[in-house]
C-alpha positions in Angstrom: -32.6 -34.8 -19.8 -29.3 -33.8 -21.4 -27.8 -30.4 -20.7 -25.9 -30.3 -24.1 -22.6 -31.3 -25.4 -19.5 -30.5 -23.4 -17.3 -27.8 -24.9 -14.3 -29.0 -26.9 -11.5 -26.4 -26.8 -9.8 -28.0 -29.7 -12.7 -27.3 -32.3 -11.7 -26.0 -35.6 -8.0 -25.5 -35.0 -5.3 -27.9 -35.2 -1.6 -27.3 -34.2 -0.6 -29.1 -37.5 -2.7 -26.7 -39.7 0.1 -23.8 -39.3 -1.2 -22.6 -35.9 1.6 -22.2 -33.4 1.7 -21.8 -29.6 1.6 -18.2 -28.7 5.0 -17.2 -27.0 4.7 -14.2 -24.6 7.0 -11.5 -25.7 6.8 -9.7 -22.5 9.5 -10.4 -20.0 8.8 -10.7 -16.5 10.4 -8.1 -14.3 13.2 -9.1 -12.0 11.5 -9.0 -8.7 13.8 -7.0 -6.1 12.5 -8.4 -2.9 13.3 -7.0 0.4 15.4 -4.0 -0.5 16.3 -1.6 2.2 14.4 1.8 2.2 17.6 3.7 1.1 17.6 1.5 -2.1 13.9 2.5 -3.1 13.3 5.0 -5.9 9.7 6.2 -5.2 7.4 8.4 -7.2 4.0 9.6 -7.0 1.0 9.2 -9.3 -2.5 10.7 -9.1 -5.7 9.1 -10.5 -9.3 9.7 -10.5 -11.6 6.7 -9.5 -15.2 7.1 -9.4 -14.8 10.7 -9.4 -12.4 10.8 -6.4 -8.8 11.3 -6.1 -6.3 8.7 -5.3 -2.8 9.0 -4.5 -0.4 6.4 -5.8 3.1 5.9 -4.3 5.7 3.2 -5.2 7.2 0.9 -6.3 7.9 -0.9 -3.1 10.1 -3.9 -2.6 9.5 -4.9 0.9 8.3 -8.1 2.6 4.6 -8.4 3.0 4.8 -7.8 7.0 7.0 -4.7 6.5 4.5 -3.3 3.9 1.5 -3.9 5.8 3.2 -2.2 9.1 4.4 0.8 7.0 0.9 1.2 5.3 -0.8 1.1 8.8 1.3 3.7 10.4 1.0 6.0 7.3 -2.7 5.7 7.2 -2.9 6.6 11.0 -0.8 9.6 10.5 -2.5 10.8 7.4 -6.0 10.2 8.7 -7.1 8.5 5.4 -7.8 5.0 4.0 -5.5 3.2 1.7 -4.4 -0.2 0.5 -1.5 -2.0 -1.2 -1.8 -3.4 -4.7 0.9 -4.5 -7.3 3.8 -3.0 -5.2 2.0 0.4 -4.9 0.6 2.0 -1.9 -2.8 3.7 -2.7 -4.2 6.5 -0.4 -7.7 8.1 -0.6 -7.4 11.8 -1.4 -4.6 14.1 -2.6 -2.0 13.5 0.3 1.3 14.0 -1.6 2.4 17.0 0.3 1.8 15.2 3.7 3.1 11.7 2.6 6.4 12.8 1.2 7.9 13.9 4.6 6.7 10.8 6.3 8.4 8.4 3.7 11.6 10.6 3.9 11.6 10.3 7.8 11.3 6.5 7.3 14.4 6.5 5.1 12.9 6.2 1.5 14.1 8.2 -1.5 12.3 9.6 -4.4 13.1 9.9 -8.1 14.1 13.5 -9.0 11.2 15.9 -9.6 8.6 13.8 -7.9 
């Protein structure tokens, strides 16, 4: 029994027919790895996910070990859950007022009016 033909990705279009390869217009951000806390310009963002509030703070440019260590201590002091995704820390709930002094105490700076 045959399960069908294999899919050929080149069906119907040929590069010689005027089709061109897609060139990405987006430029990748210059990753600033391992900046000291004094060089960070953090800001807060609030999102609703599945009807619950999530507080985002970032953008962090630390090593993975430093980030996980900082996240663990912040979660313990705040008494909430959280994670680290795409250079941003996500915390469950609305914890901006509690979180800001803890990050300032660790040497981080915030953008004006955040």
